[in-house]
C-alpha positions as CSV (number, residue, x, y, z in Angstrom):
1,X,46.8,136.2,114.8
2,X,44.9,135.3,118.0
3,X,41.1,135.9,118.2
4,X,40.2,137.8,121.3
5,X,36.9,137.1,123.0
6,X,34.2,139.8,122.6
7,X,33.9,142.0,125.7
8,X,30.3,141.5,126.6
9,X,30.3,143.8,129.7
10,X,27.7,146.6,129.8
11,X,28.7,149.8,128.0
12,X,29.2,151.8,131.2
13,X,31.6,149.2,132.6
14,X,33.7,149.2,129.4
15,X,33.8,153.0,129.2
16,X,34.8,153.3,132.9
17,X,37.6,150.7,132.5
18,X,38.9,152.5,129.4
19,X,38.8,156.0,130.9
20,X,40.5,154.8,134.1
21,X,43.4,153.3,132.0
22,X,43.9,156.7,130.3
23,X,43.6,158.8,133.4
24,X,45.9,156.8,135.7
25,X,44.6,159.1,138.5
26,X,41.4,158.9,140.5
27,X,40.7,162.7,140.5
28,X,41.2,163.0,136.7
29,X,39.2,159.8,136.1
30,X,36.1,161.2,138.0
31,X,36.2,164.3,135.9
32,X,36.6,162.3,132.7
33,X,33.5,160.4,133.6
34,X,31.5,163.6,133.9
35,X,32.4,164.9,130.5
36,X,33.6,162.2,128.0
37,X,32.0,159.3,129.9
38,X,28.6,160.9,130.2
39,X,28.6,162.0,126.5
40,X,29.6,158.5,125.3
41,X,26.8,156.9,127.3
42,X,24.2,159.4,126.4
43,X,25.0,159.0,122.7
44,X,25.6,155.3,123.0
45,X,28.9,155.5,121.2
46,X,29.9,151.8,121.0
47,X,33.2,152.4,119.2
48,X,34.4,154.9,121.8
49,X,38.0,153.7,121.6
50,X,38.4,155.7,118.4
51,X,38.2,158.8,120.6
52,X,41.6,158.1,122.2
53,X,43.3,161.2,120.9
54,X,40.4,163.4,122.1
55,X,40.3,161.8,125.6
56,X,44.0,162.0,126.0
57,X,43.9,165.8,125.2
58,X,41.0,166.1,127.7
59,X,43.0,164.2,130.3
60,X,45.9,166.7,130.0
61,X,43.5,169.6,130.2
62,X,41.8,168.3,133.4
63,X,45.1,167.4,135.0
64,X,46.4,171.0,134.3
65,X,43.2,172.4,135.7
66,X,43.7,170.5,138.9
67,X,47.4,171.6,139.1
68,X,46.4,175.2,138.6
69,X,43.4,175.1,141.0
70,X,41.2,176.5,138.3
71,X,38.1,178.3,139.6
72,X,35.6,176.4,137.6
73,X,36.3,173.3,139.6
74,X,34.7,174.9,142.6
75,X,31.5,175.9,140.8
76,X,29.5,172.8,141.3
77,X,25.8,171.7,141.2
78,X,23.8,170.2,144.0
79,X,25.5,166.8,143.5
80,X,29.0,168.4,143.7
81,X,29.7,168.1,140.0
82,X,31.5,170.9,138.2
83,X,28.9,172.8,136.2
84,X,31.3,173.3,133.2
85,X,31.6,169.6,132.6
86,X,27.8,169.0,132.9
87,X,27.0,171.4,130.0
88,X,28.6,169.3,127.2
89,X,26.2,167.4,124.9
90,X,28.8,166.2,122.3
91,X,32.5,165.5,121.9
92,X,33.0,168.6,119.6
93,X,31.7,170.8,122.5
94,X,34.3,169.3,124.9
95,X,37.2,169.9,122.4
96,X,36.1,173.4,121.7
97,X,36.2,174.2,125.4
98,X,39.7,172.7,125.7
99,X,41.0,174.8,122.9
100,X,39.3,177.9,124.4
101,X,40.9,177.2,127.8
102,X,44.4,176.7,126.4
103,X,44.0,180.0,124.4
104,X,43.1,182.0,127.6
105,X,45.9,180.3,129.5
106,X,48.5,181.1,126.8
107,X,47.4,184.7,126.8
108,X,47.6,184.9,130.6
109,X,51.1,183.3,130.8
110,X,52.5,185.4,127.9
111,X,51.9,188.5,130.0
112,X,53.7,187.2,133.1
113,X,57.4,187.3,133.7
114,X,59.3,184.3,135.0
115,X,61.7,184.8,137.9
116,X,65.4,184.0,137.8
117,X,64.8,181.1,140.1
118,X,62.5,179.4,137.5
119,X,64.7,179.5,134.4
120,X,68.2,180.3,133.2
121,X,70.0,181.2,130.0
122,X,71.1,178.1,128.0
123,X,72.5,179.2,124.6
124,X,72.4,181.8,121.9
125,X,71.3,180.7,118.4
126,X,71.4,182.2,115.0
127,X,68.8,184.7,113.7
128,X,68.3,186.3,117.1
129,X,66.9,183.3,118.9
130,X,68.1,181.9,122.2
131,X,67.4,179.0,124.5
132,X,66.5,179.0,128.2
133,X,66.5,176.1,130.5
134,X,63.5,175.5,132.8
135,X,64.5,174.9,136.4
136,X,61.2,174.5,138.4
137,X,57.8,172.9,138.3
138,X,56.3,176.4,138.1
139,X,58.4,177.2,135.0
140,X,57.1,174.0,133.4
141,X,53.5,174.9,134.2
142,X,54.0,178.4,132.7
143,X,55.5,177.1,129.4
144,X,52.8,174.4,129.1
145,X,50.3,177.2,129.1
146,X,52.2,179.4,126.6
147,X,52.9,176.6,124.2
148,X,49.5,174.9,124.8
149,X,51.1,171.4,125.3
150,X,51.4,168.8,128.0
151,X,54.8,169.9,129.5
152,X,53.1,171.5,132.4
153,X,50.5,168.9,133.4
154,X,52.8,167.1,135.8
155,X,53.9,164.2,133.7
156,X,57.5,165.6,133.3
157,X,58.0,166.9,136.9
158,X,59.8,163.8,138.1
159,X,62.2,163.7,135.1
160,X,63.0,167.4,135.8
161,X,63.5,166.9,139.6
162,X,65.7,163.8,139.0
163,X,67.8,165.6,136.5
164,X,67.3,162.8,134.0
165,X,66.1,165.3,131.3
166,X,66.5,169.0,130.7
167,X,63.7,171.1,129.2
168,X,64.9,173.9,127.0
169,X,62.6,176.6,125.4
170,X,63.4,178.4,122.2
171,X,62.6,182.2,122.3
172,X,62.9,185.1,119.9
173,X,64.4,188.6,120.5
174,X,61.1,189.6,122.2
175,X,61.4,186.6,124.6
176,X,58.4,184.9,123.1
177,X,58.4,181.1,123.4
178,X,58.0,179.1,120.2
179,X,59.2,175.5,120.9
180,X,60.5,173.3,123.6
181,X,63.1,170.5,123.6
182,X,63.3,167.5,125.9
183,X,67.0,166.6,126.2
184,X,68.4,163.5,128.0
185,X,71.1,164.8,130.4
186,X,73.6,162.0,130.3
187,X,74.2,162.0,126.5
188,X,72.4,165.1,125.2
189,X,70.0,163.0,123.2
190,X,67.3,165.3,121.9
191,X,64.2,163.2,122.7
192,X,61.7,165.6,121.1
193,X,61.5,169.2,119.9
194,X,57.9,170.4,119.5
195,X,56.2,173.7,118.9
196,X,52.8,175.0,120.0
197,X,50.1,172.3,120.6
198,X,52.8,169.6,120.1
199,X,53.1,170.4,116.4
200,X,56.4,170.3,114.5
201,X,57.9,173.8,114.7
202,X,57.9,176.0,111.6
203,X,61.2,176.0,109.7
204,X,62.2,179.5,111.0
205,X,62.2,178.0,114.6
206,X,63.3,174.5,113.7
207,X,66.4,175.3,111.6
208,X,68.3,177.4,114.2
209,X,67.9,174.7,116.8
210,X,68.9,172.0,114.3
211,X,72.1,173.9,113.5
212,X,72.9,174.3,117.2
213,X,72.3,170.6,117.8
214,X,74.3,169.5,114.8
215,X,77.3,171.7,115.6
216,X,77.6,169.9,118.9
217,X,76.9,166.5,117.3
218,X,74.0,165.8,119.6
219,X,72.0,162.7,118.7
220,X,68.2,163.0,118.2
221,X,65.2,160.7,118.2
222,X,63.9,160.9,114.6
223,X,60.2,160.0,114.4
224,X,59.2,159.0,110.9
225,X,55.5,159.6,111.6
226,X,56.3,163.3,112.1
227,X,57.0,163.5,108.4
228,X,60.6,164.6,108.6
229,X,64.0,163.4,109.7
230,X,67.3,165.3,110.5
231,X,70.5,163.7,109.1
232,X,73.9,163.8,110.8
233,X,74.9,166.9,108.8
234,X,71.9,168.8,110.0
235,X,69.8,168.6,106.8
236,X,66.1,168.3,107.3
237,X,64.4,165.8,104.9
238,X,60.8,165.1,104.4
239,X,60.2,161.4,104.8
240,X,58.3,161.1,101.5
241,X,61.4,162.5,99.7
242,X,64.2,161.1,101.8
243,X,67.6,160.8,100.0
244,X,68.8,157.4,98.8
245,X,71.7,157.5,101.2
246,X,70.6,158.6,104.7
247,X,72.8,158.8,107.8
248,X,71.0,159.6,111.1
249,X,72.8,160.4,114.4
250,X,70.7,159.0,117.2
251,X,67.5,156.9,117.0
252,X,64.9,156.4,114.4
253,X,61.4,155.4,115.4
254,X,58.6,154.2,113.0
255,X,55.3,154.1,114.8
256,X,51.9,153.9,113.1
257,X,53.4,154.4,109.6
258,X,51.7,152.9,106.6
259,X,53.4,151.8,103.3
260,X,56.9,153.2,104.3
261,X,59.4,153.6,101.6
262,X,62.8,153.4,103.3
263,X,66.0,154.9,101.8
264,X,68.0,152.6,99.6
265,X,70.9,152.8,102.1
266,X,70.2,153.7,105.7
267,X,72.6,154.2,108.7
268,X,71.2,154.7,112.2
269,X,73.9,155.2,114.9
270,X,71.3,154.5,117.6
271,X,68.2,152.3,117.9
272,X,65.8,151.6,115.0
273,X,62.4,150.9,116.5
274,X,59.6,149.7,114.2
275,X,56.1,149.3,115.7
276,X,52.6,149.3,114.3
277,X,54.0,150.1,110.8
278,X,54.0,148.5,107.3
279,X,57.2,148.6,105.1
280,X,56.4,148.5,101.4
281,X,59.9,149.2,100.1
282,X,62.8,148.0,102.5
283,X,66.3,149.3,102.3
284,X,68.9,147.6,100.2
285,X,71.5,148.1,102.8
286,X,70.9,149.0,106.5
287,X,73.5,149.5,109.3
288,X,72.0,150.1,112.8
289,X,73.2,150.0,116.4
290,X,70.1,148.0,117.5
291,X,66.9,146.9,115.9
292,X,63.5,146.2,117.5
293,X,60.4,145.2,115.5
294,X,56.9,144.6,116.8
295,X,53.3,144.6,115.4
296,X,54.6,145.5,111.9
297,X,54.9,143.9,108.5
298,X,56.8,143.9,105.2
299,X,58.5,141.6,102.7
300,X,61.8,141.7,104.6
301,X,63.8,144.1,106.8
302,X,66.7,144.8,104.4
303,X,68.6,142.9,101.8
304,X,71.9,143.4,103.5
305,X,71.6,144.1,107.3
306,X,74.3,144.9,109.9
307,X,73.2,145.2,113.5
308,X,76.0,146.0,115.9
309,X,74.3,145.3,119.2
310,X,71.1,143.2,119.1
311,X,68.1,142.4,116.9
312,X,64.7,141.5,118.4
313,X,61.7,140.4,116.3
314,X,58.6,140.1,118.4
315,X,56.0,137.4,117.7
316,X,53.8,139.9,115.8
317,X,56.5,141.1,113.5
318,X,55.2,139.8,110.1
319,X,58.2,139.5,107.8
320,X,58.6,136.3,105.7
321,X,62.3,136.9,105.5
322,X,64.8,138.9,107.6
323,X,67.5,139.6,105.0
324,X,69.7,137.9,102.5
325,X,72.9,138.7,104.5
326,X,72.7,139.5,108.2
327,X,75.6,140.2,110.6
328,X,74.7,140.8,114.3
329,X,77.5,141.8,116.7
330,X,75.4,140.7,119.7
331,X,72.3,138.6,119.9
332,X,69.1,137.7,117.9
333,X,65.8,137.2,119.8
334,X,62.9,136.0,117.7
335,X,61.1,133.4,119.8
336,X,57.5,132.5,119.0
337,X,57.7,134.4,115.7
338,X,55.9,132.1,113.3
339,X,56.1,134.5,110.3
340,X,59.8,134.2,109.4
341,X,59.9,131.4,106.8
342,X,63.4,132.0,105.4
343,X,66.6,132.7,107.3
344,X,69.4,134.7,105.7
345,X,71.7,132.9,103.3
346,X,74.7,134.5,105.0
347,X,74.3,134.8,108.8
348,X,76.8,135.7,111.5
349,X,75.8,136.0,115.1
350,X,78.5,136.8,117.7
351,X,76.4,136.0,120.7
352,X,73.3,133.8,121.0
353,X,70.3,133.2,118.8
354,X,67.0,132.5,120.6
355,X,64.5,131.1,118.1
356,X,62.3,128.6,120.1
357,X,58.8,127.9,118.8
358,X,59.5,129.3,115.4
359,X,58.5,128.1,111.9
360,X,61.5,128.4,109.6
361,X,62.6,125.0,108.2
362,X,66.4,125.5,107.9
363,X,69.2,127.9,108.3
364,X,71.0,129.5,105.3
365,X,73.9,127.6,103.8
366,X,76.5,130.0,105.2
367,X,75.5,130.3,108.9
368,X,77.8,130.7,111.9
369,X,76.6,131.3,115.4
370,X,79.3,131.7,118.1
371,X,77.0,131.6,121.2
372,X,74.1,129.5,122.3
373,X,71.6,128.4,119.7
374,X,68.2,127.8,121.1
375,X,65.6,126.4,118.6
376,X,63.4,124.5,121.2
377,X,60.1,123.3,119.8
378,X,60.7,124.2,116.2
379,X,59.4,120.9,114.9
380,X,59.7,121.8,111.3
381,X,63.5,122.5,111.4
382,X,65.7,120.4,109.3
383,X,68.2,118.4,111.4
384,X,71.7,119.9,111.4
385,X,75.1,119.8,113.1
386,X,77.1,122.6,114.6
387,X,80.8,122.1,114.0
388,X,83.7,123.1,116.2
389,X,83.7,126.7,114.7
390,X,79.9,126.9,115.1
391,X,79.1,126.6,111.4
392,X,75.8,125.0,110.6
393,X,76.2,121.7,108.7
394,X,73.6,119.7,106.6
395,X,73.8,116.3,104.9
396,X,76.0,116.8,101.8
397,X,78.4,119.3,103.4
398,X,82.1,118.4,103.3
399,X,83.9,118.2,106.7
400,X,87.3,117.6,108.1
401,X,87.8,115.5,111.2
402,X,89.9,117.7,113.4
403,X,90.8,115.9,116.6
404,X,91.8,112.5,118.0
405,X,88.8,110.3,118.8
406,X,88.2,108.3,121.9
407,X,86.3,105.1,122.9
408,X,84.9,102.9,120.2
409,X,85.8,105.3,117.4
410,X,89.5,105.1,118.3
411,X,89.2,101.3,118.4
412,X,87.3,100.7,115.2
413,X,88.2,103.9,113.2
414,X,91.9,104.6,114.0
415,X,93.7,107.5,112.3
416,X,90.7,109.6,111.5
417,X,92.2,113.0,112.4
418,X,92.8,114.9,109.2
419,X,90.4,112.8,107.2
420,X,87.8,114.4,105.0
421,X,84.2,113.2,104.7
422,X,80.7,114.1,103.9
423,X,77.8,114.5,106.3
424,X,75.4,111.6,105.7
425,X,72.7,112.4,108.3
426,X,72.2,114.4,111.4
427,X,70.6,113.4,114.7
428,X,70.5,116.9,116.1
429,X,72.6,119.9,116.7
430,X,75.3,117.9,118.5
431,X,76.3,115.4,115.9
432,X,75.6,112.9,113.1
433,X,76.9,110.3,110.7
434,X,79.9,111.0,108.5
435,X,81.0,109.1,105.4
436,X,84.7,109.0,104.7
437,X,87.1,107.1,102.5
438,X,88.6,104.1,104.2
439,X,91.1,101.6,102.9
440,X,88.4,99.2,102.0
441,X,86.1,101.8,100.5
442,X,83.6,104.1,102.1
443,X,83.1,103.9,105.8
444,X,80.6,105.5,108.2
445,X,81.3,106.9,111.6
446,X,79.2,108.7,114.3
447,X,80.8,111.9,115.4
448,X,79.8,115.0,117.5
449,X,80.2,118.4,116.0
450,X,83.3,119.5,118.0
451,X,85.3,116.9,116.1
452,X,84.5,118.5,112.8
453,X,85.3,121.5,110.7
454,X,83.3,122.7,107.7
455,X,85.2,122.8,104.4
456,X,84.1,125.7,102.2
457,X,83.5,124.4,98.8
458,X,83.5,127.9,97.4
459,X,85.2,131.0,98.5
460,X,83.1,132.8,101.1
461,X,83.0,136.4,99.8
462,X,81.3,138.8,102.1
463,X,78.5,141.1,100.8
464,X,79.4,144.6,99.5
465,X,77.0,147.5,99.9
466,X,78.4,149.5,97.0
467,X,77.6,152.7,98.7
468,X,80.7,154.3,100.3
469,X,81.5,157.8,101.5
470,X,84.7,157.8,99.4
471,X,86.6,155.1,97.6
472,X,88.9,154.6,100.5
473,X,86.3,154.5,103.3
474,X,85.4,150.8,103.3
475,X,85.2,149.7,107.0
476,X,85.9,146.0,107.8
477,X,85.0,144.5,111.2
478,X,85.1,141.1,112.7
479,X,81.7,140.2,114.2
480,X,83.3,137.5,116.3
481,X,85.9,139.7,118.0
482,X,85.5,140.3,121.7
483,X,84.2,143.8,121.0
484,X,82.9,143.8,117.5
485,X,81.0,147.0,117.8
486,X,82.7,150.0,116.1
487,X,83.0,153.4,117.6
488,X,80.5,156.1,116.6
489,X,83.2,157.7,114.4
490,X,82.9,154.6,112.2
491,X,79.3,155.6,111.5
492,X,80.2,159.1,110.4
493,X,83.5,159.6,108.5
494,X,84.7,163.1,107.8
495,X,84.2,163.0,104.0
496,X,83.6,166.7,103.5
497,X,80.2,167.5,102.0
498,X,79.7,164.0,100.7
499,X,78.8,161.9,103.7
500,X,76.5,159.0,104.0
501,X,76.3,155.3,104.5
502,X,79.4,153.3,105.1
503,X,80.4,150.2,103.2
504,X,80.4,148.0,106.3
505,X,81.5,144.4,105.7
506,X,82.1,141.4,107.9
507,X,85.8,140.5,107.9
508,X,86.3,137.6,105.4
509,X,88.0,134.5,106.9
510,X,90.5,134.5,104.1
511,X,91.7,138.1,104.7
512,X,95.0,137.7,106.6
513,X,96.6,141.0,105.8
514,X,95.5,144.0,107.9
515,X,93.1,146.4,106.2
516,X,94.1,149.9,105.2
């Protein structure tokens, strides 16, 4: 951890800087100064950053008021300041006014009828519900008022205009709005589905939409901090009671979660993002498309971990160990992370591993990295050699000399190809000294790694998860193939009512017969 210098600026300068960062708009910033800023200064609230949620809510309210040209903005005092904002004496008074304003707005919009140009039918759901798609900025403004959330404050206007996202509202038989979904257009990823005041919708509104989404196999961003997740079969699980085997279609985000107990076996067909969270009980087995970890902690990420695309550990990811067995179909980036002290015993990386300025002292005994290995400025790392097949070798490993030698080695050590030896010492990742049996006894030769091949002293059995959909549904893949990433169907096998985590395994080197 880095100690940050104390901000010794006057309180009003610190408050203005903080409010400006939240407002991101001069007009909203000036109004925030008159209500939140004034109250903070009058009450000398030094720990004002704890009011982030309240100020963000106020920011949305003020932005909506500007968008809607609310009449109270024109009722000003002699200095041109809106009188409504000058009456507040504490934070509770501001929040009470915001709730009151949203309530009046919702009542007003509920009595208005949208035009056909503003919205269109999208789909019929079960239990009499239906979905409508919002088409215009005015439609977004209206629904923001009805649902009392931020959809109408202008933040989503550009995404709507560009067609990047669709905004779909769930309504009942009386055409009353109850929830809104933000759906990424290109792949139907359900980015969020929220009810009134950005709350999780009640089950009677949530479940019809979940069934609609699941029937179409649309992925979803599951947010662990919301308290529930939706599996690939459309079952809703509370996070405190998630099943041991959990399959999620789409992304899983853990943000601001404390003492997380992850399922014993977890599959995420999209990205797993962990930030500002602590993991108290990691998964035994985890299969994810991509994994990003920052500002989080735990004993390790998973015992057995398969990442099909990439794994990134930021420097503030505090995990002493990553996993016991780790297979990555792409790259690992963990530069400047000084918290990882132990690398996986079994490691396969099909692309590059960037680990400069790290603190671990050695790689696991069974490590193979096909791409670039960058461990610049890791001064604690035990010297090693990379052989021709990109296995990591240490002194004591048995090697075979695999190619004809040139130069002085050909002159003084003829006939070495096919000889076996033992690594005596290493002078870096490129080579070292090898001891081998010569006619006159033991001899020593200096070789580079591309002339060597590691000889396995024991059979290299891959790990087994022990959790399969059915006995015949083990999936093997080769992490070093040109395209090692499986299709999405490999995440979710049609196993009837019993579906869950796959038994994903790296392809053993000794397996020469095709699988299945």
